[in-house]
Backbone as XML, in Angstrom:
<?xml version="1.0"?>
<chain id="A" units="angstrom">
  <residue number="1" name="MET">
    <atom name="N" x="0.641" y="-1.194" z="-0.289"/>
    <atom name="CA" x="0.045" y="-0.051" z="0.244"/>
    <atom name="C" x="1.071" y="0.948" z="-0.536"/>
  </residue>
  <residue number="2" name="GLU">
    <atom name="N" x="0.929" y="1.981" z="-0.537"/>
    <atom name="CA" x="1.033" y="3.402" z="-1.017"/>
    <atom name="C" x="1.418" y="4.468" z="0.410"/>
  </residue>
  <residue number="3" name="GLU">
    <atom name="N" x="2.126" y="5.084" z="0.627"/>
    <atom name="CA" x="1.744" y="5.212" z="1.967"/>
    <atom name="C" x="1.458" y="6.859" z="0.963"/>
  </residue>
  <residue number="4" name="ARG">
    <atom name="N" x="0.748" y="7.799" z="2.122"/>
    <atom name="CA" x="0.566" y="9.463" z="2.042"/>
    <atom name="C" x="0.876" y="10.157" z="1.947"/>
  </residue>
  <residue number="5" name="MET">
    <atom name="N" x="1.922" y="10.978" z="1.466"/>
    <atom name="CA" x="2.459" y="11.447" z="1.626"/>
    <atom name="C" x="1.884" y="13.103" z="2.233"/>
  </residue>
  <residue number="6" name="ASN">
    <atom name="N" x="2.109" y="13.791" z="2.928"/>
    <atom name="CA" x="1.509" y="15.188" z="3.616"/>
    <atom name="C" x="2.936" y="15.981" z="3.744"/>
  </residue>
  <residue number="7" name="ARG">
    <atom name="N" x="2.054" y="17.416" z="3.324"/>
    <atom name="CA" x="3.180" y="18.538" z="3.529"/>
    <atom name="C" x="3.204" y="18.921" z="5.001"/>
  </residue>
  <residue number="8" name="SER">
    <atom name="N" x="5.150" y="19.726" z="5.015"/>
    <atom name="CA" x="5.654" y="19.623" z="6.526"/>
    <atom name="C" x="4.388" y="21.261" z="6.763"/>
  </residue>
  <residue number="9" name="PRO">
    <atom name="N" x="4.505" y="21.662" z="8.354"/>
    <atom name="CA" x="3.759" y="22.918" z="8.303"/>
    <atom name="C" x="3.651" y="23.659" z="7.556"/>
  </residue>
  <residue number="10" name="GLY">
    <atom name="N" x="5.063" y="23.967" z="6.965"/>
    <atom name="CA" x="5.415" y="25.462" z="6.650"/>
    <atom name="C" x="4.836" y="25.071" z="4.928"/>
  </residue>
  <residue number="11" name="GLY">
    <atom name="N" x="4.778" y="23.686" z="4.407"/>
    <atom name="CA" x="4.041" y="23.626" z="3.547"/>
    <atom name="C" x="2.366" y="24.046" z="3.243"/>
  </residue>
  <residue number="12" name="ARG">
    <atom name="N" x="2.528" y="23.335" z="4.216"/>
    <atom name="CA" x="0.581" y="23.677" z="4.936"/>
    <atom name="C" x="-0.218" y="25.175" z="3.868"/>
  </residue>
  <residue number="13" name="LEU">
    <atom name="N" x="1.293" y="26.267" z="4.663"/>
    <atom name="CA" x="1.474" y="27.225" z="4.930"/>
    <atom name="C" x="1.314" y="28.212" z="3.993"/>
  </residue>
  <residue number="14" name="ALA">
    <atom name="N" x="2.296" y="28.420" z="3.175"/>
    <atom name="CA" x="1.739" y="28.569" z="1.672"/>
    <atom name="C" x="1.596" y="28.275" z="1.386"/>
  </residue>
  <residue number="15" name="LEU">
    <atom name="N" x="0.589" y="26.867" z="0.824"/>
    <atom name="CA" x="-0.374" y="26.359" z="-0.306"/>
    <atom name="C" x="-1.736" y="27.292" z="0.594"/>
  </residue>
  <residue number="16" name="TRP">
    <atom name="N" x="-1.939" y="27.145" z="1.545"/>
    <atom name="CA" x="-3.294" y="28.367" z="2.198"/>
    <atom name="C" x="-2.714" y="29.578" z="1.693"/>
  </residue>
  <residue number="17" name="VAL">
    <atom name="N" x="-1.461" y="29.952" z="1.452"/>
    <atom name="CA" x="-1.699" y="31.525" z="1.740"/>
    <atom name="C" x="-1.513" y="31.782" z="0.243"/>
  </residue>
  <residue number="18" name="PHE">
    <atom name="N" x="-1.128" y="31.027" z="-0.314"/>
    <atom name="CA" x="-1.209" y="30.893" z="-2.474"/>
    <atom name="C" x="-2.604" y="30.750" z="-2.397"/>
  </residue>
  <residue number="19" name="TYR">
    <atom name="N" x="-4.020" y="30.009" z="-1.898"/>
    <atom name="CA" x="-4.748" y="29.814" z="-2.160"/>
    <atom name="C" x="-5.826" y="31.461" z="-1.656"/>
  </residue>
  <residue number="20" name="ALA">
    <atom name="N" x="-5.134" y="31.701" z="-0.613"/>
    <atom name="CA" x="-6.204" y="32.890" z="-0.449"/>
    <atom name="C" x="-5.739" y="33.786" z="-1.341"/>
  </residue>
  <residue number="21" name="PHE">
    <atom name="N" x="-4.482" y="33.678" z="-1.643"/>
    <atom name="CA" x="-3.829" y="34.709" z="-2.660"/>
    <atom name="C" x="-5.480" y="34.627" z="-4.162"/>
  </residue>
  <residue number="22" name="CYS">
    <atom name="N" x="-4.743" y="33.651" z="-4.722"/>
    <atom name="CA" x="-6.043" y="33.503" z="-5.688"/>
    <atom name="C" x="-7.363" y="34.261" z="-5.377"/>
  </residue>
  <residue number="23" name="GLY">
    <atom name="N" x="-7.594" y="33.874" z="-4.261"/>
    <atom name="CA" x="-9.379" y="34.191" z="-3.818"/>
    <atom name="C" x="-8.996" y="35.872" z="-4.359"/>
  </residue>
  <residue number="24" name="TYR">
    <atom name="N" x="-7.769" y="36.650" z="-3.875"/>
    <atom name="CA" x="-8.082" y="38.142" z="-4.220"/>
    <atom name="C" x="-6.992" y="38.513" z="-5.391"/>
  </residue>
  <residue number="25" name="PHE">
    <atom name="N" x="-6.169" y="37.356" z="-5.949"/>
    <atom name="CA" x="-6.936" y="38.355" z="-7.366"/>
    <atom name="C" x="-8.061" y="38.199" z="-7.711"/>
  </residue>
  <residue number="26" name="VAL">
    <atom name="N" x="-8.765" y="37.061" z="-7.768"/>
    <atom name="CA" x="-9.801" y="37.329" z="-8.290"/>
    <atom name="C" x="-10.662" y="38.350" z="-8.147"/>
  </residue>
  <residue number="27" name="TRP">
    <atom name="N" x="-10.990" y="38.403" z="-7.226"/>
    <atom name="CA" x="-12.220" y="39.700" z="-6.057"/>
    <atom name="C" x="-11.587" y="41.017" z="-6.633"/>
  </residue>
  <residue number="28" name="ALA">
    <atom name="N" x="-10.437" y="41.297" z="-6.525"/>
    <atom name="CA" x="-9.665" y="43.084" z="-7.063"/>
    <atom name="C" x="-8.999" y="42.357" z="-8.513"/>
  </residue>
  <residue number="29" name="MET">
    <atom name="N" x="-9.501" y="41.897" z="-9.207"/>
    <atom name="CA" x="-9.547" y="42.355" z="-10.761"/>
    <atom name="C" x="-10.754" y="42.336" z="-11.103"/>
  </residue>
  <residue number="30" name="VAL">
    <atom name="N" x="-12.330" y="41.759" z="-10.256"/>
    <atom name="CA" x="-13.604" y="41.657" z="-10.597"/>
    <atom name="C" x="-14.278" y="42.887" z="-10.090"/>
  </residue>
  <residue number="31" name="ARG">
    <atom name="N" x="-13.627" y="43.819" z="-8.998"/>
    <atom name="CA" x="-13.730" y="45.455" z="-8.225"/>
    <atom name="C" x="-13.226" y="46.002" z="-9.054"/>
  </residue>
  <residue number="32" name="TYR">
    <atom name="N" x="-12.661" y="45.665" z="-9.439"/>
    <atom name="CA" x="-11.827" y="47.183" z="-10.400"/>
    <atom name="C" x="-12.096" y="46.976" z="-11.950"/>
  </residue>
  <residue number="33" name="ILE">
    <atom name="N" x="-12.850" y="45.839" z="-12.394"/>
    <atom name="CA" x="-13.451" y="45.977" z="-13.619"/>
    <atom name="C" x="-15.537" y="47.521" z="-13.565"/>
  </residue>
  <residue number="34" name="TRP">
    <atom name="N" x="-15.793" y="45.815" z="-12.539"/>
    <atom name="CA" x="-16.228" y="47.439" z="-11.726"/>
    <atom name="C" x="-16.446" y="48.442" z="-11.228"/>
  </residue>
  <residue number="35" name="VAL">
    <atom name="N" x="-15.705" y="49.119" z="-10.790"/>
    <atom name="CA" x="-15.256" y="49.983" z="-10.683"/>
    <atom name="C" x="-15.271" y="50.924" z="-11.631"/>
  </residue>
  <residue number="36" name="ILE">
    <atom name="N" x="-13.929" y="50.727" z="-12.361"/>
    <atom name="CA" x="-13.130" y="51.436" z="-13.971"/>
    <atom name="C" x="-14.691" y="51.301" z="-14.761"/>
  </residue>
  <residue number="37" name="SER">
    <atom name="N" x="-15.558" y="50.478" z="-14.373"/>
    <atom name="CA" x="-16.499" y="50.747" z="-15.495"/>
    <atom name="C" x="-17.798" y="51.594" z="-15.635"/>
  </residue>
  <residue number="38" name="ALA">
    <atom name="N" x="-17.263" y="52.104" z="-13.639"/>
    <atom name="CA" x="-18.340" y="53.674" z="-14.195"/>
    <atom name="C" x="-18.461" y="54.403" z="-13.921"/>
  </residue>
  <residue number="39" name="VAL">
    <atom name="N" x="-17.184" y="54.990" z="-14.156"/>
    <atom name="CA" x="-15.971" y="55.559" z="-14.590"/>
    <atom name="C" x="-15.962" y="56.581" z="-14.821"/>
  </residue>
  <residue number="40" name="GLN">
    <atom name="N" x="-16.814" y="57.455" z="-15.315"/>
    <atom name="CA" x="-16.731" y="58.574" z="-16.757"/>
    <atom name="C" x="-15.969" y="59.062" z="-17.657"/>
  </residue>
  <residue number="41" name="SER">
    <atom name="N" x="-15.425" y="58.868" z="-18.633"/>
    <atom name="CA" x="-13.720" y="59.280" z="-18.959"/>
    <atom name="C" x="-14.112" y="60.724" z="-19.371"/>
  </residue>
  <residue number="42" name="ILE">
    <atom name="N" x="-13.181" y="61.313" z="-19.066"/>
    <atom name="CA" x="-13.352" y="63.292" z="-18.380"/>
    <atom name="C" x="-13.174" y="63.358" z="-20.154"/>
  </residue>
  <residue number="43" name="PRO">
    <atom name="N" x="-13.394" y="64.500" z="-20.102"/>
    <atom name="CA" x="-14.454" y="64.850" z="-21.432"/>
    <atom name="C" x="-13.102" y="65.731" z="-21.946"/>
  </residue>
  <residue number="44" name="GLY">
    <atom name="N" x="-12.690" y="65.632" z="-23.651"/>
    <atom name="CA" x="-11.238" y="66.076" z="-24.486"/>
    <atom name="C" x="-10.368" y="64.779" z="-23.974"/>
  </residue>
  <residue number="45" name="ALA">
    <atom name="N" x="-10.311" y="64.123" z="-23.251"/>
    <atom name="CA" x="-8.830" y="62.753" z="-23.311"/>
    <atom name="C" x="-9.079" y="61.727" z="-24.204"/>
  </residue>
  <residue number="46" name="THR">
    <atom name="N" x="-8.768" y="62.391" z="-25.224"/>
    <atom name="CA" x="-8.083" y="61.641" z="-25.776"/>
    <atom name="C" x="-6.686" y="60.791" z="-26.658"/>
  </residue>
  <residue number="47" name="LEU">
    <atom name="N" x="-5.862" y="61.841" z="-26.494"/>
    <atom name="CA" x="-4.822" y="61.147" z="-26.012"/>
    <atom name="C" x="-4.501" y="59.543" z="-25.680"/>
  </residue>
  <residue number="48" name="ASP">
    <atom name="N" x="-4.001" y="58.670" z="-26.346"/>
    <atom name="CA" x="-3.784" y="56.955" z="-25.862"/>
    <atom name="C" x="-3.171" y="57.079" z="-24.742"/>
  </residue>
  <residue number="49" name="GLY">
    <atom name="N" x="-3.482" y="56.660" z="-23.703"/>
    <atom name="CA" x="-2.779" y="56.531" z="-22.503"/>
    <atom name="C" x="-2.801" y="57.335" z="-21.986"/>
  </residue>
  <residue number="50" name="GLU">
    <atom name="N" x="-4.068" y="58.053" z="-21.384"/>
    <atom name="CA" x="-3.778" y="59.053" z="-20.513"/>
    <atom name="C" x="-4.606" y="58.546" z="-19.642"/>
  </residue>
  <residue number="51" name="ILE">
    <atom name="N" x="-4.440" y="58.797" z="-17.983"/>
    <atom name="CA" x="-5.247" y="58.319" z="-17.476"/>
    <atom name="C" x="-6.819" y="58.525" z="-17.015"/>
  </residue>
  <residue number="52" name="GLY">
    <atom name="N" x="-6.749" y="59.249" z="-17.730"/>
    <atom name="CA" x="-8.901" y="59.836" z="-17.812"/>
    <atom name="C" x="-9.532" y="58.541" z="-19.302"/>
  </residue>
  <residue number="53" name="SER">
    <atom name="N" x="-8.008" y="58.788" z="-20.372"/>
    <atom name="CA" x="-9.257" y="58.157" z="-21.352"/>
    <atom name="C" x="-9.328" y="56.514" z="-20.881"/>
  </residue>
  <residue number="54" name="THR">
    <atom name="N" x="-10.110" y="55.557" z="-22.203"/>
    <atom name="CA" x="-10.510" y="54.891" z="-21.779"/>
    <atom name="C" x="-9.651" y="53.475" z="-21.934"/>
  </residue>
  <residue number="55" name="SER">
    <atom name="N" x="-8.506" y="53.876" z="-22.730"/>
    <atom name="CA" x="-7.925" y="52.966" z="-22.878"/>
    <atom name="C" x="-6.524" y="53.417" z="-21.892"/>
  </residue>
  <residue number="56" name="GLY">
    <atom name="N" x="-6.442" y="54.807" z="-21.196"/>
    <atom name="CA" x="-5.438" y="54.770" z="-19.575"/>
    <atom name="C" x="-5.700" y="53.557" z="-18.522"/>
  </residue>
  <residue number="57" name="LYS">
    <atom name="N" x="-7.826" y="53.790" z="-18.451"/>
    <atom name="CA" x="-8.112" y="52.541" z="-17.269"/>
    <atom name="C" x="-8.155" y="51.306" z="-17.711"/>
  </residue>
  <residue number="58" name="TRP">
    <atom name="N" x="-7.659" y="50.779" z="-19.806"/>
    <atom name="CA" x="-7.124" y="49.817" z="-19.791"/>
    <atom name="C" x="-5.792" y="49.627" z="-19.068"/>
  </residue>
  <residue number="59" name="LEU">
    <atom name="N" x="-5.222" y="50.015" z="-19.593"/>
    <atom name="CA" x="-3.549" y="50.103" z="-19.531"/>
    <atom name="C" x="-3.301" y="50.351" z="-17.736"/>
  </residue>
  <residue number="60" name="GLY">
    <atom name="N" x="-4.392" y="50.724" z="-17.513"/>
    <atom name="CA" x="-4.121" y="50.860" z="-15.906"/>
    <atom name="C" x="-4.434" y="49.386" z="-14.930"/>
  </residue>
  <residue number="61" name="ALA">
    <atom name="N" x="-6.059" y="48.576" z="-15.765"/>
    <atom name="CA" x="-5.806" y="47.412" z="-15.461"/>
    <atom name="C" x="-4.766" y="46.089" z="-15.234"/>
  </residue>
  <residue number="62" name="LEU">
    <atom name="N" x="-4.000" y="47.225" z="-16.624"/>
    <atom name="CA" x="-3.665" y="45.166" z="-17.976"/>
    <atom name="C" x="-2.260" y="45.934" z="-15.954"/>
  </residue>
  <residue number="63" name="LEU">
    <atom name="N" x="-1.577" y="46.875" z="-16.357"/>
    <atom name="CA" x="-0.646" y="46.907" z="-15.131"/>
    <atom name="C" x="-0.959" y="45.758" z="-13.931"/>
  </residue>
  <residue number="64" name="GLY">
    <atom name="N" x="-1.805" y="46.355" z="-13.401"/>
    <atom name="CA" x="-2.182" y="46.048" z="-11.830"/>
    <atom name="C" x="-2.392" y="43.885" z="-12.169"/>
  </residue>
  <residue number="65" name="PHE">
    <atom name="N" x="-3.160" y="43.787" z="-13.221"/>
    <atom name="CA" x="-2.733" y="41.761" z="-13.651"/>
    <atom name="C" x="-1.422" y="42.123" z="-13.489"/>
  </residue>
  <residue number="66" name="LEU">
    <atom name="N" x="-1.029" y="42.601" z="-14.283"/>
    <atom name="CA" x="0.408" y="41.575" z="-14.103"/>
    <atom name="C" x="1.139" y="41.673" z="-13.134"/>
  </residue>
  <residue number="67" name="LEU">
    <atom name="N" x="1.521" y="42.899" z="-12.136"/>
    <atom name="CA" x="1.870" y="43.320" z="-10.786"/>
    <atom name="C" x="1.678" y="41.836" z="-9.937"/>
  </residue>
  <residue number="68" name="LEU">
    <atom name="N" x="-0.404" y="41.474" z="-10.455"/>
    <atom name="CA" x="-0.469" y="40.733" z="-9.011"/>
    <atom name="C" x="-0.451" y="38.910" z="-9.795"/>
  </residue>
  <residue number="69" name="SER">
    <atom name="N" x="0.225" y="38.662" z="-10.742"/>
    <atom name="CA" x="0.494" y="37.896" z="-11.646"/>
    <atom name="C" x="1.841" y="37.487" z="-10.909"/>
  </residue>
  <residue number="70" name="ILE">
    <atom name="N" x="2.779" y="39.239" z="-10.839"/>
    <atom name="CA" x="3.855" y="38.260" z="-10.665"/>
    <atom name="C" x="4.036" y="38.172" z="-9.425"/>
  </residue>
  <residue number="71" name="VAL">
    <atom name="N" x="3.659" y="38.233" z="-8.451"/>
    <atom name="CA" x="3.269" y="38.561" z="-6.557"/>
    <atom name="C" x="2.807" y="36.590" z="-6.332"/>
  </residue>
  <residue number="72" name="GLY">
    <atom name="N" x="1.304" y="36.165" z="-7.734"/>
    <atom name="CA" x="1.005" y="35.166" z="-8.021"/>
    <atom name="C" x="1.907" y="33.843" z="-8.000"/>
  </residue>
  <residue number="73" name="LEU">
    <atom name="N" x="2.861" y="33.749" z="-9.051"/>
    <atom name="CA" x="3.759" y="33.281" z="-9.489"/>
    <atom name="C" x="4.767" y="32.703" z="-8.091"/>
  </residue>
  <residue number="74" name="LEU">
    <atom name="N" x="4.683" y="33.965" z="-7.798"/>
    <atom name="CA" x="6.566" y="33.684" z="-6.426"/>
    <atom name="C" x="5.450" y="33.660" z="-5.617"/>
  </residue>
  <residue number="75" name="LEU">
    <atom name="N" x="4.394" y="33.391" z="-5.002"/>
    <atom name="CA" x="4.339" y="32.554" z="-4.735"/>
    <atom name="C" x="3.288" y="30.737" z="-4.871"/>
  </residue>
  <residue number="76" name="GLY">
    <atom name="N" x="2.662" y="30.442" z="-5.677"/>
    <atom name="CA" x="2.765" y="29.805" z="-6.168"/>
    <atom name="C" x="4.204" y="28.762" z="-6.090"/>
  </residue>
  <residue number="77" name="GLY">
    <atom name="N" x="5.230" y="29.438" z="-6.406"/>
    <atom name="CA" x="6.632" y="28.367" z="-7.246"/>
    <atom name="C" x="7.040" y="28.421" z="-5.874"/>
  </residue>
  <residue number="78" name="ILE">
    <atom name="N" x="7.110" y="29.082" z="-4.464"/>
    <atom name="CA" x="6.488" y="28.933" z="-2.606"/>
    <atom name="C" x="6.752" y="28.029" z="-2.668"/>
  </residue>
  <residue number="79" name="ALA">
    <atom name="N" x="5.013" y="27.831" z="-3.335"/>
    <atom name="CA" x="4.292" y="26.459" z="-3.039"/>
    <atom name="C" x="4.646" y="24.991" z="-3.277"/>
  </residue>
  <residue number="80" name="TRP">
    <atom name="N" x="5.029" y="25.654" z="-5.198"/>
    <atom name="CA" x="5.006" y="23.942" z="-5.602"/>
    <atom name="C" x="6.557" y="23.565" z="-5.036"/>
  </residue>
  <residue number="81" name="TYR">
    <atom name="N" x="7.947" y="24.263" z="-4.163"/>
    <atom name="CA" x="8.871" y="24.231" z="-3.265"/>
    <atom name="C" x="8.543" y="23.095" z="-2.314"/>
  </residue>
  <residue number="82" name="THR">
    <atom name="N" x="7.642" y="24.799" z="-1.372"/>
    <atom name="CA" x="6.973" y="23.108" z="0.038"/>
    <atom name="C" x="5.911" y="21.901" z="-0.437"/>
  </residue>
  <residue number="83" name="ARG">
    <atom name="N" x="6.547" y="21.782" z="-1.241"/>
    <atom name="CA" x="5.478" y="20.429" z="-1.917"/>
    <atom name="C" x="6.326" y="19.143" z="-1.274"/>
  </residue>
  <residue number="84" name="PRO">
    <atom name="N" x="4.918" y="17.932" z="-1.038"/>
    <atom name="CA" x="6.254" y="16.854" z="0.181"/>
    <atom name="C" x="6.644" y="15.928" z="-1.512"/>
  </residue>
  <residue number="85" name="ARG">
    <atom name="N" x="6.994" y="15.499" z="-1.106"/>
    <atom name="CA" x="8.175" y="14.185" z="-2.258"/>
    <atom name="C" x="8.173" y="12.859" z="-1.330"/>
  </residue>
  <residue number="86" name="THR">
    <atom name="N" x="9.223" y="12.572" z="-2.321"/>
    <atom name="CA" x="8.816" y="11.128" z="-1.847"/>
    <atom name="C" x="10.748" y="10.560" z="-2.015"/>
  </residue>
  <residue number="87" name="ALA">
    <atom name="N" x="11.215" y="9.762" z="-0.812"/>
    <atom name="CA" x="12.418" y="9.352" z="-1.030"/>
    <atom name="C" x="12.644" y="9.918" z="-2.083"/>
  </residue>
  <residue number="88" name="GLU">
    <atom name="N" x="12.961" y="9.027" z="-3.073"/>
    <atom name="CA" x="12.970" y="8.824" z="-4.734"/>
    <atom name="C" x="13.798" y="10.017" z="-5.509"/>
  </residue>
  <residue number="89" name="GLN">
    <atom name="N" x="12.901" y="11.186" z="-4.933"/>
    <atom name="CA" x="13.130" y="12.771" z="-5.332"/>
    <atom name="C" x="13.812" y="13.447" z="-4.264"/>
  </residue>
  <residue number="90" name="GLU">
    <atom name="N" x="13.834" y="13.418" z="-3.012"/>
    <atom name="CA" x="14.666" y="13.795" z="-2.658"/>
    <atom name="C" x="16.306" y="14.184" z="-2.776"/>
  </residue>
  <residue number="91" name="GLU">
    <atom name="N" x="16.181" y="12.527" z="-3.006"/>
    <atom name="CA" x="16.881" y="12.283" z="-3.774"/>
    <atom name="C" x="18.442" y="12.753" z="-4.573"/>
  </residue>
  <residue number="92" name="ARG">
    <atom name="N" x="16.998" y="12.962" z="-5.745"/>
    <atom name="CA" x="17.540" y="13.930" z="-6.789"/>
    <atom name="C" x="18.004" y="15.126" z="-6.733"/>
  </residue>
  <residue number="93" name="LEU">
    <atom name="N" x="17.738" y="15.888" z="-5.424"/>
    <atom name="CA" x="17.964" y="17.798" z="-5.346"/>
    <atom name="C" x="19.622" y="17.458" z="-4.950"/>
  </residue>
</chain>
């Protein structure tokens, strides 16, 4: 019978922090899109990238998405690194 592998307490913490961050990420993106879609563009803001223009609002959303994605990748990497391993896998490290 195969032995069930368990995470260490630090590994469990890393995994739960990653799960919590994923929930926050989804909430933040939905909230940002909801709030930004209700904001009216500034009259006369026609230059691309101006924060008051439509493209500027979506550029801000994209930058926020990228920043949160980088943090998520770091937390996911830590959770993956702290995963339970078999003795065979530990020998290769």
